[in-house]
N, C-alpha and C positions, 0 to 999 in steps of 0.2 A: 568645334562645333561635339554641339554634348550626343552621344552615344544614348542612340536612342536602346526604348524597348524593345524582345522578339513576341511576337504576336501570336499567339495560338490560335487558332480554330478549330471545331468542333462541326466535324456534322453527321449529326445519331439518322438512323436508320434503322430496318430488319433488313433492307437490298436483299431483297427473297421472291425475285433475280435485282440482282443491280443491272438495270436498263440504262437505255442511251440519253435517257433522262436524267436518272441519276448523274450517265458522268457528264453530261453540262454541267449540270451544277458543279461541281468535285471540278472539273477544269479552270471551271470560271469562280471557285471559294480560293481554288492554288495563288491565284494575280491576288489575291487581299489580302492572304494572311502568310507570316511568314514562314511555316510549319500549318499540316492540314491536316487534323487526326478523322478520318472514317470510325465513327463507333458503330459497330455493330451489335445492333440491341440484341437480347436472346430472344426478350417479349413471347413466349408461349404461350397467354394466352392469343395471338392474333393466331395463331394454329397454323406457323408457319412451312412449308412444302417442304422445306430445308434443312434442319438441323445447324444450330454456331456458327461449330467447328467447319462443314458444307460451305455457307457467307463466306464466310469471315476471304475461305478461299474461293471463294468465284471472285470477290471483293479487290484481292491482292493481286487478282490475274488480269485485270482491269488497269488499277495502278501499275502495276511492272509494266503494262502496253503505255500508258502516256510516260511512265521514265523513259523509255525507250523515243518517246519523243516531248523528251526536253525536261519533261514537269517531273523532280526531284523531292519538292518539297509535302511527302502525301505520304505517310504514316496508316496503316491500319490497324484496328484494337477493336477486342468484343469484348462488351459492356455484360453487368444482368445487377448493375443497381441504380438508382435512381439519375436519371442521366446530373443532373444540378452539384451530387456526389461527384459523380463521374468526369464533368469538364472543372470543379475542382483538385481535382486527385490528377488531371493531365497537364494543366497550367494551362488551363482553355481561359480566356480573353472574351471570349466568342463564339456565342452559336450559329453554326448558316444555318440555313432553310428553304427549304423548295419550293415556291409557291404554283402550283399549274391556273391556278382561278380561283374566282375568289367569295368561291364554297372553302378553300383548304385558309385563303385568307383568314376567317372568320374563326377557324379551331385556332390555329397559328396566334393567333393576336393573346387570344385564352391563354395558349400555354408557354406561349413569351408572359406576358402579366407576372402570372404563375410563377416561371423560373426568377423574373426578375423580383416579384418578394421574396425567392429562396434567397435570391444574391445578387444587390443590382451592381456587384461590380463582374457581372459576366453579362452580355449585352444580347443578344439575336439578330440578326441581320438576313432579313430575306430577300433574297436573289430569286427572280421572276422566270420561268424556263422560257424559252426561246419558244420562238412559232416554229419548229419544228417539234418540237414534245411537248406540247403544254397537256395533247390529251392521252402521252404514255404514263401506263398504271402499275404497277406490278402484277397485283392482282389483275384488273383487266390481259396483262401480256400470259398471264397462268391458266384462265381460260380459256384462252386463243386455245394455244398449245394445248390445252388438254386436252382439244376437243377436232389435232391435226391440224390444225388455222396454219399459215407459213407466218414466225415472229422475226421474221429475221430482219425487219423493221424499228425494230425496239429493244431489240438488244444484241451487244454485237453478236462476236461468230466465233470468239469464248464462247459464249455465254446457252449462249440456243440450241448447243447438240445438250446439255450437261440438262437445261428443263423434257425436252423430248425424251430423255433417257430413261430422265425419274419417271414421264409421265407414260414411259414405254413397261419399266419395272412392275410402276403400280395398275396396271395394267393386268403384266402377268400374271400377278399376285392375287388378281380376284376372278375371273376366271380358274382358277384352281379349286377345283370343288373341296372342299372342308372334308366333309364326310368320306372322301376317298383315301383311303391310307400306303402308307407302303406298306 
């Protein structure tokens, strides 16, 4: 029987923060490819709450939990270059994208077409969010946390305290009167 080539998939995103929706896509993508690389984009243009290093650590925490559940084909890597260059550099043949709603599809199909034009050897595969996570977005989770709402249904117990602490720190810094000096 001929040896089959290993298939590496890339699931890119800012993961600011990583949500249960992301985890769902990661678990399912790990079943579709031999090796899954979660690419944490620097993407300062999006104004992330957490810096790249912190986001990579959060994703690594979640991947470690998945390893304990037996999912061992996932690695995490930061990137700040063009997605297609990063995909080429890591040997990915598939880019994984999660879709929550029809509005996601419109944007993602355009991006997939652009990526295909840049490198037709790398395919984009769309995984639709399951019904329990379709509504979750990092932006909404951050807003709920910022306003003191309960985020336990949207992020793991490993991520929730980090998000809450981040907003408490930012709130404490805002309360300091910049005119008062020590």
